[in-house]
Biotite code that builds the C-alpha atoms (Angstrom):
import biotite.structure as struc

atoms = struc.array([
    struc.Atom([47.545, 184.933, -130.182], chain_id="A", res_id=1, res_name="MET", atom_name="CA", element="C"),
    struc.Atom([45.925, 188.096, -129.544], chain_id="A", res_id=2, res_name="ARG", atom_name="CA", element="C"),
    struc.Atom([42.352, 187.672, -127.595], chain_id="A", res_id=3, res_name="SER", atom_name="CA", element="C"),
    struc.Atom([40.467, 188.927, -131.167], chain_id="A", res_id=4, res_name="ASP", atom_name="CA", element="C"),
    struc.Atom([41.937, 186.605, -133.174], chain_id="A", res_id=5, res_name="LEU", atom_name="CA", element="C"),
    struc.Atom([41.727, 183.945, -130.751], chain_id="A", res_id=6, res_name="ARG", atom_name="CA", element="C"),
    struc.Atom([37.918, 185.159, -130.780], chain_id="A", res_id=7, res_name="ALA", atom_name="CA", element="C"),
    struc.Atom([37.874, 185.439, -134.643], chain_id="A", res_id=8, res_name="GLU", atom_name="CA", element="C"),
    struc.Atom([39.359, 181.628, -134.956], chain_id="A", res_id=9, res_name="VAL", atom_name="CA", element="C"),
    struc.Atom([37.104, 180.228, -132.677], chain_id="A", res_id=10, res_name="GLY", atom_name="CA", element="C"),
    struc.Atom([34.022, 181.840, -134.107], chain_id="A", res_id=11, res_name="ALA", atom_name="CA", element="C"),
    struc.Atom([35.103, 180.495, -137.390], chain_id="A", res_id=12, res_name="ARG", atom_name="CA", element="C"),
    struc.Atom([35.543, 176.654, -136.158], chain_id="A", res_id=13, res_name="LEU", atom_name="CA", element="C"),
    struc.Atom([32.389, 177.068, -134.111], chain_id="A", res_id=14, res_name="ARG", atom_name="CA", element="C"),
    struc.Atom([30.456, 177.953, -137.823], chain_id="A", res_id=15, res_name="THR", atom_name="CA", element="C"),
    struc.Atom([32.171, 175.324, -138.812], chain_id="A", res_id=16, res_name="MET", atom_name="CA", element="C"),
    struc.Atom([31.340, 172.636, -136.492], chain_id="A", res_id=17, res_name="ARG", atom_name="CA", element="C"),
    struc.Atom([27.550, 173.689, -136.280], chain_id="A", res_id=18, res_name="LYS", atom_name="CA", element="C"),
    struc.Atom([27.318, 173.511, -139.942], chain_id="A", res_id=19, res_name="ALA", atom_name="CA", element="C"),
    struc.Atom([28.679, 169.839, -139.997], chain_id="A", res_id=20, res_name="ALA", atom_name="CA", element="C"),
    struc.Atom([25.784, 169.399, -137.116], chain_id="A", res_id=21, res_name="ALA", atom_name="CA", element="C"),
    struc.Atom([28.470, 168.000, -134.887], chain_id="A", res_id=22, res_name="PHE", atom_name="CA", element="C"),
    struc.Atom([28.092, 169.018, -131.052], chain_id="A", res_id=23, res_name="SER", atom_name="CA", element="C"),
    struc.Atom([31.277, 170.151, -129.325], chain_id="A", res_id=24, res_name="GLN", atom_name="CA", element="C"),
    struc.Atom([31.794, 166.382, -127.704], chain_id="A", res_id=25, res_name="GLU", atom_name="CA", element="C"),
    struc.Atom([30.982, 164.811, -131.453], chain_id="A", res_id=26, res_name="GLY", atom_name="CA", element="C"),
    struc.Atom([33.981, 167.188, -133.016], chain_id="A", res_id=27, res_name="LEU", atom_name="CA", element="C"),
    struc.Atom([36.536, 166.858, -130.134], chain_id="A", res_id=28, res_name="ALA", atom_name="CA", element="C"),
    struc.Atom([35.919, 162.761, -130.214], chain_id="A", res_id=29, res_name="GLU", atom_name="CA", element="C"),
    struc.Atom([36.381, 162.667, -134.234], chain_id="A", res_id=30, res_name="ARG", atom_name="CA", element="C"),
    struc.Atom([39.336, 164.974, -133.668], chain_id="A", res_id=31, res_name="ALA", atom_name="CA", element="C"),
    struc.Atom([41.301, 163.585, -130.767], chain_id="A", res_id=32, res_name="GLY", atom_name="CA", element="C"),
    struc.Atom([40.931, 166.309, -128.360], chain_id="A", res_id=33, res_name="LEU", atom_name="CA", element="C"),
    struc.Atom([39.190, 166.762, -125.363], chain_id="A", res_id=34, res_name="HIS", atom_name="CA", element="C"),
    struc.Atom([35.987, 168.648, -125.490], chain_id="A", res_id=35, res_name="ARG", atom_name="CA", element="C"),
    struc.Atom([36.602, 171.125, -122.678], chain_id="A", res_id=36, res_name="ASN", atom_name="CA", element="C"),
    struc.Atom([39.637, 171.969, -124.999], chain_id="A", res_id=37, res_name="TYR", atom_name="CA", element="C"),
    struc.Atom([37.451, 172.666, -128.039], chain_id="A", res_id=38, res_name="VAL", atom_name="CA", element="C"),
    struc.Atom([34.927, 174.663, -125.953], chain_id="A", res_id=39, res_name="GLY", atom_name="CA", element="C"),
    struc.Atom([37.797, 177.187, -124.808], chain_id="A", res_id=40, res_name="LEU", atom_name="CA", element="C"),
    struc.Atom([38.955, 177.541, -128.421], chain_id="A", res_id=41, res_name="VAL", atom_name="CA", element="C"),
    struc.Atom([35.563, 178.476, -129.725], chain_id="A", res_id=42, res_name="GLU", atom_name="CA", element="C"),
    struc.Atom([34.674, 180.737, -127.096], chain_id="A", res_id=43, res_name="ARG", atom_name="CA", element="C"),
    struc.Atom([38.448, 182.534, -127.873], chain_id="A", res_id=44, res_name="GLY", atom_name="CA", element="C"),
    struc.Atom([39.572, 181.449, -124.446], chain_id="A", res_id=45, res_name="GLU", atom_name="CA", element="C"),
    struc.Atom([42.576, 179.477, -125.185], chain_id="A", res_id=46, res_name="GLN", atom_name="CA", element="C"),
    struc.Atom([45.129, 179.668, -128.026], chain_id="A", res_id=47, res_name="ASP", atom_name="CA", element="C"),
    struc.Atom([45.348, 176.735, -130.403], chain_id="A", res_id=48, res_name="ILE", atom_name="CA", element="C"),
    struc.Atom([48.201, 174.625, -131.597], chain_id="A", res_id=49, res_name="ALA", atom_name="CA", element="C"),
    struc.Atom([48.555, 174.251, -135.015], chain_id="A", res_id=50, res_name="LEU", atom_name="CA", element="C"),
    struc.Atom([48.392, 170.623, -134.380], chain_id="A", res_id=51, res_name="LYS", atom_name="CA", element="C"),
    struc.Atom([45.366, 170.792, -132.854], chain_id="A", res_id=52, res_name="SER", atom_name="CA", element="C"),
    struc.Atom([43.708, 173.048, -135.581], chain_id="A", res_id=53, res_name="LEU", atom_name="CA", element="C"),
    struc.Atom([44.852, 170.545, -138.283], chain_id="A", res_id=54, res_name="VAL", atom_name="CA", element="C"),
    struc.Atom([43.061, 167.734, -136.144], chain_id="A", res_id=55, res_name="ALA", atom_name="CA", element="C"),
    struc.Atom([40.196, 169.443, -136.211], chain_id="A", res_id=56, res_name="ILE", atom_name="CA", element="C"),
    struc.Atom([40.194, 170.702, -139.852], chain_id="A", res_id=57, res_name="LEU", atom_name="CA", element="C"),
    struc.Atom([40.773, 167.225, -140.489], chain_id="A", res_id=58, res_name="ASN", atom_name="CA", element="C"),
    struc.Atom([37.252, 166.230, -138.734], chain_id="A", res_id=59, res_name="ALA", atom_name="CA", element="C"),
    struc.Atom([35.323, 168.967, -140.366], chain_id="A", res_id=60, res_name="LEU", atom_name="CA", element="C"),
    struc.Atom([36.929, 167.695, -143.922], chain_id="A", res_id=61, res_name="ASN", atom_name="CA", element="C"),
    struc.Atom([38.672, 171.032, -144.495], chain_id="A", res_id=62, res_name="CYS", atom_name="CA", element="C"),
    struc.Atom([41.906, 172.420, -145.599], chain_id="A", res_id=63, res_name="SER", atom_name="CA", element="C"),
    struc.Atom([43.856, 175.101, -143.780], chain_id="A", res_id=64, res_name="LEU", atom_name="CA", element="C"),
    struc.Atom([43.744, 177.300, -146.828], chain_id="A", res_id=65, res_name="ALA", atom_name="CA", element="C"),
    struc.Atom([39.605, 177.199, -146.744], chain_id="A", res_id=66, res_name="ASP", atom_name="CA", element="C"),
    struc.Atom([39.734, 177.785, -143.301], chain_id="A", res_id=67, res_name="PHE", atom_name="CA", element="C"),
    struc.Atom([42.073, 180.934, -143.686], chain_id="A", res_id=68, res_name="PHE", atom_name="CA", element="C"),
    struc.Atom([40.124, 182.114, -146.700], chain_id="A", res_id=69, res_name="ALA", atom_name="CA", element="C"),
    struc.Atom([37.851, 184.498, -145.199], chain_id="A", res_id=70, res_name="PRO", atom_name="CA", element="C"),
    struc.Atom([40.378, 186.344, -143.015], chain_id="A", res_id=71, res_name="PHE", atom_name="CA", element="C"),
    struc.Atom([41.294, 188.738, -145.534], chain_id="A", res_id=72, res_name="THR", atom_name="CA", element="C"),
    struc.Atom([44.251, 190.790, -143.809], chain_id="A", res_id=73, res_name="THR", atom_name="CA", element="C"),
    struc.Atom([47.292, 189.442, -142.649], chain_id="A", res_id=74, res_name="VAL", atom_name="CA", element="C"),
    struc.Atom([47.815, 190.461, -138.289], chain_id="A", res_id=75, res_name="ARG", atom_name="CA", element="C"),
    struc.Atom([51.221, 191.353, -137.184], chain_id="A", res_id=76, res_name="SER", atom_name="CA", element="C"),
    struc.Atom([51.794, 189.844, -133.734], chain_id="A", res_id=77, res_name="ALA", atom_name="CA", element="C"),
    struc.Atom([52.220, 192.463, -130.858], chain_id="A", res_id=78, res_name="LYS", atom_name="CA", element="C"),
    struc.Atom([54.430, 191.220, -127.905], chain_id="A", res_id=79, res_name="ARG", atom_name="CA", element="C"),
])
């Protein structure tokens, strides 16, 4: 995942977490993840696995479709 895409995904997760009034630690606990991992993802420093994204979105009561709805363009991965 490109770093700018990682940053966008992380920023979206942070916005949703704050709107749900969760701390990083609280969200991580609900999702079964480590709080440091959630912070790394939110800062765009760590790629997120689909399994982890689904766990976080479940904790936020959000579907994958709703999460990705604001992303209006499909980007190609550069290798």
